[in-house]
N, C-alpha and C positions, 0 to 999 in steps of 0.2 A: 894633494893639496900645496900651494905656493905659499913661501914665507910671509908672514907678515913685515913688513917695515916700521924699523921704530922711529921713522923720521915722521915728523909732523905734515900736513899737508904743505903744501906749498905756498898756498894764496895767507895763509893762519901764520900771525906774530905773535911772539909770546907777548903776554899779558903781565906787567907787574903783578906781584900777586896782593900789592896794599891798593889794586883798581879794582879787583875783582867784586866787591860791595855794588860796585856799577853796574854790572850784568843781572845782579836778583834784587833787585829792587824789590821791597817787602810789602809797602803800600801804598795809600797816598799819603802825602803832608801834613801833617796836624798841628795844632796850637794846643797844646797841653797848659793850662792854668791849675795854679794850689795856690791857696789860700793859706790862711797862720798867721802870726804877727807881722804886724805892719801892712805896707802894702800889697792886692794879692800880683802874680805872677804870670808871666806866660812865656814859651818856650817853643822855639819851633823844632817838631821832632820828625824823622824821615824811616827809625827804623823800630817798627811794630807788624806784629802778626796774629792773627785769628789766631786761638789755641785751642776753643770749644765755644759749638753753638748753644747750650742750654745747660747751665746760667753761663751766659757769655763771657769769656774770657778773653783777655789780650795779652800778650808778652810785648816789654817793648824793652830797649836799650837805654837808660839815661848814665848818661857819666857822671861822677861823684865831681868831677871838676865844673858841671854846672849847676847854677844857682837851685835850678827848680830840683836836684837831688838831692838836697837838705832837706828842702820845703816837703817831697813829698815821703821822705822817713818820719821825721817828725809827726806829719799830719794824715802819713798813711792813705790820703785819698786826694785825685786829682779829678780834672775832666780832659777829655781828649775833645776836642771843638775841631768839624774838618771843615774848612772852609775849602772853594771855589776859586778859579782860576783870577776871578774879579779883586779880590784879594792877594797874588801875588808879590806886589810891593810889598803890604805888611809880612806875611811871611818870612821874607828875606831879611826885612828889617829885624825882627825879632829874632832871626836867629843870627846877627850880625852884633849883636850888642848885651851886655851882662843884666839882668834885672837887680843886680847888686848896686848899682849904680844910675840905672835908668828906669822910670817907669815907664815900661814899654805900652800898655795899656793908654796912657796918655798920648804918648809919643807917636805912636801910630794910629790913632783914632778908633782904639776898638773898645766895643760897651760892654763893662759888665755886668750883667744880670744875677740873681741868686739862684742855684742850682735848689732844688727839692732834697734831693737826699746826704748831699756833701757841702762841706764848707766852703771850697775853691768855686769860683765865677762860672758861670756858661759865659759865651762871648756869642751879643747878640746878632751879628754879620756874619758868621757861620753856619752854612747849609747844615748840618749836623751837629749835637754834641752828646759824649755819653759819659753819664758821672759816673765814676770809678771809685774802687776802695781796693787797696791790698790785698789779695790772695794766696799770696804767697811771696816770702822774700827771699829763701833760700841761697838764691843765685844772686843776690844784690852787693855781697859783699866779693863776691871773685869778678863778676863779671857787670855788675850793674845790670842789671836782668831781674825787671820787676815782673809779676803777674798780676794784673789788675783783673776785678772781676765788675762785671759792668751791672750798677745796680739801678739806672735811668737812662732811659736815651731819649732822645729829642731828634725832628728832622722835621723841613721846614716842605711838604709836599707838593706846596705851589710852587715850589721854581720847578722848573722844566730843563730839562737836559742841564743837570749839575755837574760841570766839567771840575775836577781834582787835577791837583798836581802831584808830579811825580818825580823824585828828585835822581837825576841821574849823574850827579857828582859833581865838583867843581862849577858851581854855580848854574848848571844846568838843570831844565825841566819839561819831563814831556806833561803833556795834557792830555788828558780823556780824548778820546776822538769816538771813530765810528763805534755802534756797539753791534755784535755779532751773536746771536740768539740761535741756538742749536737746542736740539731735542733733550732732555735728560732727566732720570729718577731722584738725581739729587737735590737737597734742598739751596 
């Protein structure tokens, strides 16, 4: 048996470790809304993952440097709003300013509507909205990792072909495209 070469393939180049996240995009870019004292706030987030089917649980990373972090810790609830490509400019805008200084809902023309189970608002313009409560906060202090349980969910079924944004890093986004349906026994 021939010995394996320790050299990488010739067409591959070394990727800086700080860019690995760009390869493992976990899901659509979302807008997280929080309530609490003062005006509601909205934050753009792309680091989230499904963790459980029933009850639905979502894991997400929010830095303690973000205004949303303190609001989520204090209220223990939020809404994950799933925008479509039509809201791309608002999504990027919300991600580029801080809610400490700016009323992002007003600046970016987003409409807050009352949720049914949590104090954070839903965003009317978004295709889907998930009302969430913190289910587990054991990894928050060290990693900023929240486990959220979805307690109510809303979707606009009238929207045909809702195309979501996916963050690729450095201001680059992919947009959902062609669907591929294959036989599967999984949910």
